[in-house]
N, C-alpha and C positions, 0 to 999 in steps of 0.2 A: 504494500500500500504506500509506504514511504517512497519506494522506487518510482511508482507510478506518479506520485505527486511531484517528485524531482524532475522526471521527464517532462511533465506538463509545464512546470515552472521554466525549465530551460527552453522548451519549444516556444513558450510565450515570450520569453526574454529575447531569444535569438530572432524571433519573428518581428520585433519592433523595428519599424522603418524610420530611422532617423534621417533628417535632412543632411545633405553633404556638409554644409557648414557646421552643423551640430557635431558631426563625427570628427571633423578636424579640430574643433574647439575642445571637445572632450578629450581627444587624444593629447592635445597640447597641455591641458590642465592635468591630466593623469601623469604625464611626463614630469611636469613641474613638481607635483606632490611627491612622486617617487624620488626625484632628485633631492628635494628638501629632506626627505626621510634619510637618505644616504648621507647627506651632509651633517645631519644631527647625530650620527653614530659617533661614539667617543673617539675612535681612531681616525676620524675625518678632520679633526681640528687639533692644533698643537696644545700641549699642556698649559692650563691657565686661561685658555680662550673661552669666553662665555658667549656661545652662539644661541640666540633665542629662536623661537619658531618663526617669528616675523622675518628676522634677518636671514634665516635659512631659506624661507620661501622667496624672499627678495633676491637672494643670490641665484637660486635655481631659475627664477623667472628671467632674470637678466641674462643668464647663460642660454636658456632655451630660446629666448627672443633675440639672441646674439646682440645684446645691447652694450654691455660693458660697464654699466653703473654698478658701483660696489659700496657696500656698507661695512665690509670687512676687508682687511688687507690680505689679498690673495696669497702672496708668498710667505707672509708671516703668520697668519691665523689658520691656514689650512695645511695639512700634511700632504705628502705625495698622493695618498689615496683621495683626499678631498679635492686636490687639484685635478686628479685624473677624472673624478666625477664631473667636475666643472667642464673639463675639456670634452668629455663624452657628450654632455648636454649641449655644448656648443656645436659639435659635429652633427648630432641628430637634429638639433633645432635649425641649423643652417640648411641641411638637406631637406628637412621636413617641409619647408615652405614649398618646395617643388615636388617632393616625393612622398609626403606623409599619406596622402589619400591613396596613392598607388600601392604603397607598402601594405596599408590596411586591407585593401581589397584583395591583393595577392595572398596575404597571410590567411584571409578568410576563405580562400579558394574560389572566389567569385569570378565569373566571367565578366568581361568589360562590355556591358550593354551600352545603348545609346546614351542613357542618362549618365552612366559612369564616365563615358568618354567626354561628355559635355563638362562634367565636374572636373576631370583631369585637365582638360583644355583650359579651363578657367584657373585651376590651381597653379598650373605651370606657366600661365600667361602665354600660351602658344597661339599661333594664328588660326589653326584649325584643329580638327580631331584626327587627322591622318598622321601616321608615323609616331604615335605617342610612345610605344615601347622603344623604338629607336631613339627617341629624344631622351627618355629616361636613362638609357645606357650611355648616351653622350654626356649627360649631366654627371653621372658617376665617374666616367672616364676622365673628364676634364677636371673635376673636383680633386680626385685622388692624385692625378698626375701633377697638377700645379702645386698642390699641397706638398707632394713628395719632393719636387724640385726645390720649392721654397725651403723645406726643412733641411735639405742637404746643404744649400747655400748658407743658410743661417747657422747650421751646425759648424761649418768650416770657419765662419767668422767668430762665433762664440768660443771656438776651440783655442783662439789666441789668448783668451782671458780666463777660461775655466777648463777643468779636466774634461776628457772626451765624453765620459758618461753624462756629466752635467750639460755639456754643450749639445749633445744629441737630444736630451730632454728639453732644453730650452728651445732648440731649433724646431722640434716637432710642435711644441705647444704654441709658439708664436707664429709659425706658418699656418696652422689651422685657425688660430684666432684672427690672423690678418686676412686670409682668404675669405673667411666667413664674416668679415667685417664686425667681429665681436669686440675687439678692443681690450680684452683681458690680457694682463701681462704678469710675468713672474718677477718683475722688478717693481718695488713699491712706488717708485716715481714714474711709472709707465716707461717711457723711453727718453726721459729728460737727460739721462747720463750719456745718451748717444746722439745728442742734439746736432753735433757737427760731424758725426760718423757717416761718411758718404755711402758706405756699403750697406749699413743697416737701413738708412733712409731709402736707398734705391730698392732694396729687396722688399721691404715692408710696403712702401707705397705702390710698387708694381703689383703685389699680391692683392692689395686693397682695391686698386682700379680694376683688375681682372675679375675680382669677386663682385664688383658693383655694376658692371656693364650689362650683365644679363646673359643667360645661356642662349637666347635667340640669336644674339650677335655671333656667338661662337658657331652655332649651327649654320648661319648664313655664310660665314667665312669658310667653313669646311666645305659646304656645297659649292662655293665658287672655286675653291682650290681643286676639287675633284673634277669639275666641269670646265675649268680654265676659261670661264666666261666673264667674270668680274661685273656682274649685274646685281649689285647689292639691293636688298629691300629698302624701302623708304624708312622702315623702322630702324634698320642698322645705321643708315646715314644720319637719321635724326638723333639717335643715341650718341654716336661718335661725335657729331658736330656739337651737340648740347654739352656733352661731357667736357669736350675740349674748351669750349667757351667758358664754362663754369670754372675749370681749373685755371685758365688764364686770368679771368677777371678776379677770381678769389685770391690767387697768388699776388697779383698786382695790388689788389685792395688791401690785404693784410699788411703787405710790405709798406705801402704808403701811410696807412693809418698808424702803424707802430714804428715807423722809421726812426723817430727821435724820442722813443720811449726808453728811458734809461733802465727800466726794469725788465725789458724784453729784448729788443733788437738793436738798440743804439750802439752797443759795444761790439756788435758783430760786423764782419766784413760784408761787402755787397753780395758775394756768392753765398755766404752763410745766411744772410738775411732772406734771400730768395729761396734758399733750401728750406729754412724753417717755415716760411710762408707757404711754400708749395706743399710741405708735409701736412700742415694743418688744413689746407684746402682739400687735399685728397682725403684726409682723415675725417672729413665732415660726415662720412658714412660709417666710419669704423670706431673712432673714439680714442685712438692713441694720441699722446701728446709728447712734445719735446721741449715744452716750457710750461711754466705755471700760468694757466689761463686766468687766474685771479689777478695777475699783474697786468693783464691787457686793459686798455681803455674801454670805456663803455661803448663808444661808437664801433670799435672793432668787435666787441662781443655781440652787439646787435647784428652786425654784418655777418659774423660767423653763425649766428642763430638762424639767419635767413638761409644760408648755405646748408645748414643741418636740416631745415624744414624741407628743402627741395630733395635732398637725399640722392639715391642712386637711380638705377634703371629697372624697368619691369622684369620680373622673372630672375632676379639676382638675389644675392645674399643680403642686400641692403634694404632700407626702408625709406620713409619720407614720402613726399608728394609724388615723386618720381620725375626724372629728367624729361621724358616725353610729354608728361602731363603739363608741366610748366611751359614747355616749348609750344605746345598747342595753344595754351592760354595767351602767350605773347604773340603768337602768329595770328590769333583771332583778333586781338587788339590792333595789330598792325593792319590787318585787312579792313577792319572797321574804320580806321583812320584814313585809309586809302579809298574808302567807300566801295570796296570790292566785295561783291556778294559771296565769293568763294574764299575759303582759307586754303592757300596753296603752299607747298614746300617741295623742292626738288622736282618740279614739273608734275606734281601729283596733287589731287584735291582731297582734303581731309573730310570724311563723312560727317554730316551734322550730328549724328548720335555720339560720335567720339568727342566732338566739341562740347556738347552738353555734359557728357560724363566728366571731361577734364575740368570744366568750370565747377561742377558739383563737388568733385573730389577736393579741389583746391579750397573752396569755400568751407566745406565740412572740416577739413584738416585744420584750417586757421581758426574756425569756430571752436573746435575741441581744445586746441592749445590755449586759446584765450579763456575759455570757460574753466578749464582745469587750473590754470594759473590763478584766476580770480578766486576760485574755491580755496586754493592753498594759502592765498594771502590772508584769508579770514581765520585760518587755523595755525599758521606757522609764523614765526617771528623773523624770517629771513627777508632780505631785500627783494623787491619786486622783480628786477632784472635777473637776479640769481635764480629765483623760482621759475620764471619764464624760460630761462636757459635750460634748467633741469627738466622741465616738462617737455620742451621741444626736443631735447636730447633723448628723452624716453620715448616719445611718440615717433620720433624719426629713427628709433632704435640705433642711436649713435654711440652714446657712452661718454661723451665729453661732459665735464662738469667743472664748476668753479671751486669745487672741493670743500672740505671741512677744515682747512688749515693744516691738514696732515696728509695722509696717504689715501684717504677714502673720498667718495663722492659727497656732494652736498646732502644727498639723501640720508647719510648717516646722522645728520643733525636734526632730521625731521622727526615728528612724533610718529607713533605707530600708524595713526590715521594717514599722515602724510606719506609714509612709506607704502601703505596700501594703495593710495591714489597714484603714486608713481608706478607701482606694479601694474595697476589697471591701465595706465597710460602706455606702458610697454606692450601689454597684451593687445590694446587697441591699435597701436602702431604696427605690430607684427601681423596679427591675425584679423584685425578689424576689416580691412578692405577685402581680404580673402574670404572671410565668413559672409560678408555682404554679397560678394560676387557669387559664391557657391549657393547661397540661399536663394539667389535670384535666378539660378539655372532652372528653367522649366519651359514647358512648351509655350511658344509665343501666343499671347492672347490678343485678339483683335476686337476692339469695341465695335458694336453694331451701330453706333451713332457718334456724331461729332457735333459739338456746339458751334454756333456761328462765331466768327472772329470779331473781336472788339479791340480797338486800339486804346492804349493807356499812355498818358504823357509821362516820360521819364527824363531824368537829367535836369 
């Protein structure tokens, strides 16, 4: 009788049809809870470290969302086991954005039906539903290849300062953290001690850029290489062009704003100034730092805040509004100023539905950042700009922070309520757009009627 009841319960439970967005959200939450439980184990932290439940959940959330905001000093407060748990959460969380739904379905032994393929297409930000299995293999190949190459190069560099076993560990950890745009470091000062180290700067920024441009770009490059035709998609051209413009404008902007700041760039040479400025422009999606952000001037911090809000590209390890989204917004404004009815780029016309979606995503992101910042100002005693910077970093899953005056993020100074709100911001930034997109995947619904148009005065 008990066996029959158990079978009935299991069949009822398995038979529950969750929405795709709910499946992904529950899987992410489950991973966070599991990671927090592992971090709470006695041998996950160093002796004398007091890790509370909220701080464990915060660390796990930051790792799964590949954000990098920390309320504990990663190299000092966690043992090798704890650091390994964080690294594993980063890897699963980074791949999970593109592959979580696929892995769940394959583990459950389900065939990929039309709805499933629609879900996977939205999850991985692909152009269509064809070649999804091939695309998944490509994502895995690119990820582990680039992480492997990065780990080897970083290991060689770290071997000059540390024993080989330590160098290998540091190389693997920072390569995975950099490519996944996570920003976690095994150095308490992030990478400040390597501020003028050309090798570290070059390797880390290259991994961050490659992890933030999106796998669709890699797929397009590979297709062109195989066919030797060099006819890149409009998406690839827009991503590369926008990324290049952001890096150029960001590097120049930070250099000019901080040029004569004695606490940051004034004492550096011209080459070192642009190296540091370039590093932080690229790291707008990752969170690594080579100087104390708290020493930057407020205009520079606000400029960097805007760069963080934009973030990386669709289908990548990074978050934010996305490069293509902000590009379409500016192209729409430019077309309106020219009184051109079409939004055009690279001799192609952008569909109206994409324009509407880009505008909605941008407004929604800015509204969430503003709303969360205003909420925290009523519960926390920190400066407004510092709180907005922290919220933007969380929602953009960046990891940059003005700090607590020590080795942790500003979140370490917040109340438990403030930490929970930052955790929520990280979840919204990482899985919010994904859940919204997946929940919206359904058969197109056509209204049987339309109201008459009516003009409204604006402006």
